[in-house]
N, C-alpha and C positions, 0 to 999 in steps of 0.2 A: 503494499499499499503506500509505503513511503518514497517508493520509486516512481510511482504514478504522476507526481506532480513535479515539473519541471519549469522553473520560472526565469532561468537564465542560460543562453546558449551562444557559443562562438560559432560563425560561419564564414566562409570565403564566397563571394560572388564575383561573376565573371560575363560580362555582357558579349555578344556575339562581335566577330570581326566583320567589317564590311567586305562584300565581293568584290574580286577584280573586275575592272573594265575589259572589254573585249577587242582586239585587234582581227578586223574582219573587213572584208571588200566585197561590195554587191557583185554577184555572178549572175548574169541572165544571157541566154541565147540572143544574138544580135544585138546586144549592149556591149559596146568595147570597153568602156571604162565607168563602170557603176559607182565608183566612189567609194568612201569608207562609210561601213554600216555598224560598226562595233558597239552593242549596248553596254550600257553602265552596269556596274555590280550592285546587288542589293544591300540595303541597309542591314546591319547586324541587330539580332533582337535586343530588346532592352531585358534587364531584369527588374520586375516590379513586386513590391508588397501590397497586398489587399487585405482588408479586415474580414476574417470569417466568425460571424457569432457563435458558430457552433464548436468552435475550440476553446479550450480553457487553460491549457497549458502549452509550453514550449517542447513538450516531449518529442514530437516529429524531429527536432534538429538534433536530439542526442544522436541517433545513428547515421544521419546524414549531414555532412558539414560543408561539401563542395557542392555550388550551383552555379551552373553554366547555361546562358541562352543560346540559341542557335545562330549560326553564321549566316551573312548573306549568301546568296548564290552568285555565280561569276554570271557576267554578261555574256552575250552570246551575238551571232551575225544577225541580219535582218533588222539591226536597231533593237532587239530584244534585250531589255533589262532584266538582271538577275532578280530571282524573287526574294524579297525582305525575309530576315530571319525570324522565326517566330519569337515573340517574346516569353520570358520565362515568368510565370505568375507563382509568387510565393505566399501561401495564405498563413497569416498571424492572428492570434487572440486579439480582439479590440483591447486597447490599452498598452500595448507592446511599445516600447521606446526603441528605436532604431540609432545605435551609437556607433562611431568610428572607434575601431578598437585600440588603435595606437594612441589617440588623444582622450577618448572617453568623452568626446562632444557630442550632443544629440543633433543627430542628422533629421529626425522626423518623429512626431507623436502619433502612433496609430491608434488614435481615439475618435477621430471625427469621420471616419469611414472612407475618406479620399485614397484613390489609389497613390502610390509614391514610387517614383522612378529612382532607384539607388543607383544602378549604373546603366548609363546610355550606350547602346549599340554604335560600332563605328559606322562612319558615313562609307558608301560603296565608292569604288573608283570609277573614273570615267572612261568610256570606250573611245576608240580613235574617232568616232564621228564627231566629236566635240573640237577636234583639231584640224579640222579641214578649213582652209582660207584659199582664196585665190591664187595664192603663191605657194601655198602647202597643200597640193591636191592629194597627196598620196601619203597621208601620215602612218608610218608603221609603229606607233607606239599606244600604250594605252595607261591608265594609271591603277596601281594595286589599291585595295580598300585600306581603310584605317583600322586600327586595333578598337575593341571594345574596351570600356572602363573595366575596372576591378578594384575591389574593396575587401578589405577584412571587417567584418560586421560583428557587433555584440548586440543581441536582442535582450531585452530586460522588460519582463512582464510586471506592470504595476496595475494592480486591480482598480476597475472604475467603481468605486463604492461610494456612497453619500456617506454613511455612518460605518465607523470602525470599532469593534469591540477590543477593548485592551483589557490587561489584568494578568495577574499569575496564572500558572496552570491550574486548572481543577477549580476555578471559581464560578463556573456556570455559563461560559460563554456559549458553548456550544447548545447547552440546553435552552438558553434564551432564543437563539436564532431559531432552532427547531420550533419553539412556541409562537414566534411573532411572524414566521414564514412557513413556506412550503419546503424549506430546504431540510435534508436529512443528514446532517453530520454524524460522525461517530460519536456516541456517547457512554462514557464509562468513568468509573470513580478511581482513576490513576492519572498520574503526570503524564502530558503529552499524548493524550488521547488523539487530538487534533495534530495532525502531522503536515496539514497543508490547508491553506485558506478555504473557506466556503464562503460561496455567496448566497442570498435569499433577498426576495423582493417582499417587502412589507407593505401590505394595503391596509391604509390608515382609513380610507373613507372613499365615496364614490370620487373619481378622479384624481384621487391622491396616493402616492405611493413613495417609496425610496428603497434603495439598495444598501444593504446591510452587509458587512463583511466580518467573520470570525476569523480572526488571527490566531495563531498557533501561540500558547502561553510564553510570556516574557518571565525570565528570570534575571537575577542581579548579574551583571556582565554580559547581557546579551548585546549590547551596542558593541562589546568588544569581540563579539563572537561566540559567547558561551550560550549553550542550550539550542533551541531552535529559533528563538526570536530574531538573532541578527539575520538569518536568512530571509524572514519573511516581513521585517519592519517595513521593508520599502512598499509593502501593499497597503499600508495605511497613509502612504504618501499623498495621495490624491484625496482622501476622506476630508470632508467638509466639516465633520463633527465627530468627536470621540466618546464613545461611552465607557467609562471606566467602572468595570466590575470588581467589587471588593468582597472577599469572603469575611462577613461578620460573626460568623458561627463559631470560630475558634478551632474548628476540627482538624485544621494543619497546624495547630499550636504557633500560629504568627499572630501579631498584632495588626489589626486592619489599619492604624494610621501610619504605622512603619510600612506596610505594604503599599499604601497609596503613595507615600514619598518615593519610595523605591522603584517604582515603576514610572513615576515622572521623571526621577533621575536618569532612568535608560532613555527615555524618549529625548530628554535634553541631550544626552551624549551622542544619539544618533542624529538628530536634528533639531535644533533649537527653533526653526519655524513650527516643526512639528508640535513641539511640546507647548508652543502658544495656540495651537489650533483650540476653537472653542471645546469644552467638554463637560459631559454630565456625568456625575458621579452616583454610583448606584451600589448600595448594601445589599448584597445578595445572601440569600440561604437564611432570611430573617426566621423563618420557621424552624430553625435548627438551634437557636441561640439558647444557651443553657440558663436556667434561672438564675437572677441575680446579676448577670453579666451586663455590663455598662458600654459594651463595644460600639452601638448604635449611636448612643448619645455622644460619645466620644468623637466618632467620626464624622457625625453630622455638625458638630461645634467646629471641629478644625476645618472640614471642607468649607463650610459656610463663610467661615472666617477669611478665608481665601477667595471668596467670590464665586465658587461653583455652584450649580443646581444640585440638590440631593434628593434621592429618591430611596425609599425602600422597596425591596422586592423579593418575592420567593419564586424564582423561575420554575421550580418543579411543580408548585401547587397553583402557579398561575396567578398569584396574589400581587397587585401592583403594575400588571403587564399593560392594561389598557392606558394607564396614566402615564406611564413612561414613553409610550409609542406616541401619544398625543403631543407630549412635551418636545420628543425628538422632531416631530413633523412641523412642530410651531417654531422651533429653533431653525431648523433647515429652510424654512420660508423666509429668513431674514439673512440667510447666508449667500454669498456669491456661488455660481455654479462651480462642478467639479474642476478642479486643477487641469488645466492642459499645460503641458512643458512647451517652452519655447526651443526651436532649433537654434544652436549656436555653433555649428561646424562651420568652420571657415577652410575650403579646400586648401590645400598647401600649395605654394609655388613649386611646379615640378623641379626635381633636380635632375639636369640633363647634362650628361656627358658628352659634349661636343667634339671629343677627341676621337670618337668612334668614326670609321672610314665613311664617306659620302661617295655616291656613284653619280657623276655628272656626264650626260650623254647628249651631243647635239644632234639635232634632226633639223637640218637647213638652218632655219632662223629661230628655232625653238631649243630651249635647253631645259632639259629634264633633270631634276634634281632629287635623288631618291636615298633613304638611308633610315636605319633603326631610330636614331635619336630625332629626327626630323619627323617621324611619325608621332613620337611621344609629344613633340612640340607643337604639331598641327593639332592634337586633340586637346591642347589645354589653351589654346589661343582663342579668343573671342573676334572673329573678323569684323564684326559690326561696332567695336569698340575702339576708337582711335588710339588709346592709351596701350590696349593690347596689341594693336598692329605695330605699333612703335617699337613695343618690347620684342614682337617676332623680328622686325627688322634689324634691330641692334643684336639680337642673337645670331644671325645670319653673318653680319658684319664681322663679330667678334670671333666666329667660327672660320672666318676668312672664306665664305662660300664666294661672295662677289670678287675677292681677289683671285681665287682659282680659275672664275670664268673669265676674268679679264686676260688672265696669262693664257687661257685656251684660246681667245680671240672673239670674246662677245662683244657686239657692236651696240652702240645706242639705237633704243627701238626693238632690239630682238625680244622675244616671249621667253620668260622664266616660268616653267610650269612645275609645281611642287604640289605633288597630289591633287586634291582638288581646287588648288588656287594658281590663278595665272595672273602675271604683271608684266608690264613692259619695263625692260631694263633702261635706267637713265644715268648716265656718267654722274 
């Protein structure tokens, strides 16, 4: 059972490469010179994340770590373009964060249901039909496709719940969830019965409901990795309201006031923002309090002095349930919606080793420049942006590309062709 819930996974994704352009010439009886008709290569397939509300864990990613989209097909004669590569659709649970593994930065929050293209397919190469001019009627060259993007990705599931139940193990969180919703969490009288988060929809009245999450019990040291709490504290990151259950029966031999402080200390250690989240404190197991105990009065006095709402409850006998649910719904009505995480990933400027060999080939007045590092450079440049174009031009000059072509005899007005980019050379 403990292995059935996975809320973090690392995968590698690779978009498809663009197909190569075709070198072809029209051949037809009685047509002496049909001209070039080589088609373009197809675009490589993208890697796309989509939300699947039928998924509740990242279990599928435990056994498969590498995901690759299809390459674009090569172009062919008769001006036929190659077929675009099929995009790879990867389904994830709602609430999954897509992070860049190297930096930990958030690339996208899969909470809104929108598709997210995490890796774009490479552009297809041009066929020789593009290079025909009045002075260059027989172009015997075409362009290869560009490589697709690749990323190392960390997927992190943060449940989408309005209310999170927190507290020590065995304080009655699972029992409460089972009573107020149709969820069926495992319930037993021992620590860590709950080994993974459970979600339930709580129906308040006509048209009003909220989602409640039962988080595995937190123990002291959870924020540092002790127990199960550290692994699952992330699931209350989005919760708008916390319901803090405290066992006032004394059955575990602990002091309820000390328990209350200990859990809040763990929340503060994990995230000060989480500790500051609105909280309702609930004294549970009131039906089991021994005669003469002052646990409820001491906890009430302490909690209310800190400004928290306080409720008495017996989840097992359903006493106080309705009042708590109504209070939680009323509080939620005053709070902002469930947190959406803002993407903060900035693609790094590519490190390009310009010492790698380039191939420069001359076809009449066309100079075709090709090489692995040029492919990487082309993939990173936005040719609609002037600053990006200046960066591209600077890289070519610093790599000595223009100097080599000048030594090879390039003239003013000749065409320089680099993959799917063409421009006139100027001294």
